[in-house]
N, C-alpha and C positions, 0 to 999 in steps of 0.2 A: 350611498353605498354602491349603487350600480355604476357610478363613475369609475370605481376600481376595476370592475369587469371591462368597461370600455377602454381603460388604460391598457390592460393586458391584451385585449383584442387588437389594439392598434400599436402593438410593439413598444409600449411604454409612453405613448403620446396621447394627449387629449386636448381637443380644441386648439391645435397648433402649438402646444407647449409640451416639452419633454419632462415627465415626472420620474420615469424609471429608465435606466439604460436598456437597450435592446438585449445586451448580454445578460443582464439580470432577469429580464422577462423569460428569455430562453432557458436559463438555468432554473428559474423557479418552476416553470412548467415541466422541465425534464426531471427534476428531483422532488417535486411536490411541495415546495416551500409555500407557505401561506394557503394556497388553494390546491385541493387534491383532485386527482383525476377521477372521473365518475364512471369509467369503463369504456364509453364510446370514445374513440380517439379524438383528441382535441376538445373534450368537454370537461370542464373543471367546476368546482364548487367549494363553498365554505359556509359553515353554519356559525351562528352566534349563540350566546348564552341564553337568550330569551326568545328563541324561535326565529331569529333573523336568518335569512338565507341569501346567498349570492351565487348565481350560476352564470357561466359564459361558455359559449361554444364557438370554437374557431371555424369548424366546418359550416355552421349555420350563420356565422357572423352576427351573433346576437348576445346580449347580456341582459339579465333582469335580476331583480332583487325584491324582497319584501321584508317588512318588519313584523314582528309577532309580539304577543303579550305573554309568552310562555311557550315552552316547547310543545306542550299538549295542544295548543291552539293551531300550530302550523305543521304538526307532525304528518297529518294526512296529506296536506298539500305538498310537503317536501317529498313524501314517498311517491305520489303521483307524478310530480315533475321529474324526479330522478329516474323513474321508470321510463317516462316518455323520452327523456334526453339520452338515455343509454340504450334505446332500441337500436337494433341494427336493421337497416333497410335493405 
């Protein structure tokens, strides 16, 4: 799952292969396709049905994800991470 974040971070490429066009990546980030903006410029995320989460930050050049066993299991972690990533420094 974190590979999707890495693909977006790298303009549609991962490990030397192009998976998404640069134009699509730019459009997806601009319009909020698939991944939504989290408030801090260049920070995006997407949640899954059972507590899975994917975040990536263009400014920090990082992506991370976790799997959950239900929304209640990861809700506190999601809130803490979202708050940290959307802080303005």
